[in-house]
C-alpha positions in Angstrom: 0.0 0.0 0.0 1.4 3.4 -1.0 2.2 5.6 2.1 -0.1 8.6 2.7 2.5 11.3 3.0 5.8 11.0 1.0 8.9 13.1 1.8 11.9 13.4 -0.5 15.2 14.1 1.3 16.9 15.8 -1.5 20.6 16.0 -0.5 22.3 18.2 -3.0 24.3 16.5 -5.8 22.6 13.1 -5.3 20.5 13.1 -8.5 17.6 14.7 -6.7 16.2 16.4 -9.7 16.3 13.1 -11.6 14.6 11.2 -8.9 11.9 13.9 -8.4 11.2 14.1 -12.1 11.0 10.3 -12.3 8.6 10.1 -9.3 6.4 12.7 -10.9 6.3 10.7 -14.1 4.9 7.8 -12.0 2.2 10.2 -10.6 4.1 10.4 -7.2 4.4 13.9 -5.8 6.5 13.9 -2.6 7.1 16.9 -0.4 10.7 17.9 -1.2 13.3 18.8 1.5 16.2 20.7 -0.1 18.4 23.3 1.5 16.8 26.1 3.4 15.6 24.8 6.8 15.3 21.3 5.6 17.4 19.8 8.5 15.0 21.3 11.1 11.9 20.4 9.1 13.1 16.8 8.7 13.9 16.4 12.3 10.5 17.6 13.3 8.8 15.2 10.9 10.9 12.1 11.6 11.0 12.5 15.3 7.2 12.8 15.4 7.0 9.1 14.7 3.9 9.6 12.5 3.1 6.2 10.8 1.6 8.0 7.8 4.9 9.5 6.8 7.4 7.8 4.5 10.9 9.2 3.6 12.9 8.7 0.4 16.5 9.4 1.3 19.1 10.2 -1.4 22.6 9.0 -0.6 26.0 9.3 -2.3 29.6 8.6 -1.4 30.6 11.7 0.6 33.9 12.3 -1.3 32.2 12.1 -4.7 29.4 14.3 -3.5 31.8 16.9 -2.1 33.5 17.3 -5.5 30.2 17.5 -7.4 28.9 20.1 -4.8 32.0 22.3 -5.1 31.9 22.2 -8.9 28.1 22.8 -9.2 28.2 25.8 -7.0 31.3 27.1 -8.8 29.4 26.9 -12.1 25.9 28.0 -10.8 27.0 30.8 -8.4 30.2 32.0 -10.0 30.9 31.1 -13.6 27.4 30.9 -15.2 27.2 34.0 -17.4 23.7 34.9 -16.3 24.4 34.1 -12.6 23.1 37.0 -10.4 25.4 38.6 -7.9 25.8 36.3 -4.8 27.0 36.9 -1.3 30.5 38.0 -0.4 31.3 34.8 1.5 30.7 32.6 -1.6 32.8 34.9 -3.8 35.6 34.8 -1.3 35.5 31.0 -1.1 35.7 30.5 -4.8 38.4 33.2 -5.2 40.5 31.5 -2.5 40.1 27.9 -3.8 40.4 27.2 -7.5 39.3 23.6 -7.2 37.7 21.1 -4.9 41.2 19.7 -4.3 42.5 23.1 -3.2 39.7 23.5 -0.7 40.0 20.0 0.7 43.7 20.2 1.2 43.3 23.6 2.9 41.2 22.0 5.6 44.5 21.0 7.3 46.6 23.9 6.0 49.3 25.4 8.2 48.0 28.9 7.3 45.3 29.5 9.9 43.5 32.1 7.8 43.3 29.8 4.8 42.2 26.9 7.0 39.4 29.0 8.5 38.0 29.9 5.1 38.0 26.2 4.1 36.4 25.2 7.4 33.7 27.8 7.0 33.0 26.6 3.5 32.4 23.1 4.9 30.5 24.0 8.1 28.7 27.3 7.7 28.5 28.5 4.1 25.0 27.4 3.1 26.7 26.0 -0.1 25.9 22.4 -1.2 29.3 21.2 0.2 28.1 22.4 3.7 24.7 20.8 3.5 25.7 17.1 3.3 23.8 14.0 4.3 24.8 14.5 8.0 23.3 18.0 7.8 20.0 16.8 6.6 19.9 13.7 8.7 22.2 13.7 11.7 22.7 10.4 13.4 20.1 10.9 16.2 17.5 11.5 13.5 18.6 8.8 11.2 18.2 6.2 13.9 14.5 6.6 13.6 14.5 5.6 10.0 13.8 2.0 9.2 12.6 0.0 6.1 9.1 0.5 7.4 9.1 4.3 7.1 11.9 5.1 4.6 13.8 4.0 1.5 17.3 4.9 0.5 18.3 5.6 -3.1 22.0 5.5 -3.8 23.3 7.7 -6.6 25.8 5.0 -7.5 23.0 2.4 -8.0 20.2 4.8 -8.9 18.6 2.8 -11.6 18.2 -0.4 -9.6 17.3 1.4 -6.4 14.7 3.6 -8.1 13.1 0.5 -9.6 12.9 -1.1 -6.2 11.4 2.1 -4.8 8.6 2.1 -7.3 7.8 -1.4 -6.4 7.9 -0.5 -2.7 5.4 2.3 -3.3 3.2 0.0 -5.3 3.2 2.4 -8.3 2.2 1.2 -11.7 5.2 0.4 -13.9 5.8 2.5 -17.0 6.8 0.4 -20.1 10.3 1.1 -21.3 10.8 3.8 -18.6 14.2 5.5 -18.6 15.3 7.4 -15.6 15.9 11.0 -16.6 19.4 12.3 -15.8 20.0 16.1 -15.6 22.6 18.8 -14.8 25.7 17.1 -16.1 26.5 19.3 -19.1 27.9 22.0 -16.9 31.0 19.9 -16.1 32.1 20.1 -19.7 32.1 23.9 -19.4 34.3 24.1 -16.3 38.0 25.0 -17.0 40.2 21.9 -16.8 42.5 23.6 -14.3 39.5 23.9 -11.9 38.9 20.1 -12.0 42.1 18.4 -11.0 41.9 14.9 -9.4 41.9 14.7 -5.6 45.1 14.1 -3.8 45.3 11.5 -1.0 45.4 14.4 1.5 42.3 15.9 0.1 40.4 12.6 0.2 41.5 12.0 3.8 40.4 15.5 4.8 37.0 15.2 3.2 36.4 11.9 4.9 37.4 13.5 8.3 35.0 16.4 7.7 32.2 14.0 6.6 32.3 11.9 9.7 28.6 12.7 10.5 27.5 11.7 7.1 29.5 8.4 7.3 27.9 7.7 10.7 24.4 8.4 9.2 25.2 5.9 6.4 26.4 3.4 8.9 23.2 3.7 10.9 21.0 3.4 7.8 22.9 0.2 6.8 22.5 -1.2 10.3 18.8 -0.4 10.2 18.4 -2.2 6.9 17.8 0.9 4.7 20.9 0.3 2.6 21.9 -3.1 1.3 25.2 -4.3 2.8 
């Protein structure tokens, strides 16, 4: 039986627009939680233990999500020709760090001023890199999610997970349905020098800063929301 009240936990850069569009094509119209005050709204909804609510949670490897988040906001908030003027903090972040690798390495920089800018980008910038899975669903909230009231869609396995979600929601199948994929063309427009591969230090720093997201993922696996 389809749940009465569906909520989509749209963690940025986890194929949220694709999942939302695909759900709509199946005549499923969830309430979307994306940026803004979504963390507080989700905590209120999940901790209420309302049996009529069902949560679709979008999940992605935190390191890959960080890179995508940095690059999307670089394009959408800085490089896009028609982008409107944005706040001074965002401008300063993207002038200081030319790439995701630069910012990630700076999280442990010896220069305290540079380190502080990188830390603020990750913890208090309101950019997509700040609002990760752990921001939307901190561990104490994630513990209340089970297969009975939620379903996780992994970006890395989006086609298979979405197909299982549709069956879980008891929605009619669409013959020859192809999951729509969006917002990838911008990557081709970014300067190559702003997209270098991550160093080992950068990866290690991102993992350290994503500890809350990793704990939430661990809890969802333990609860049975994510296949192990």
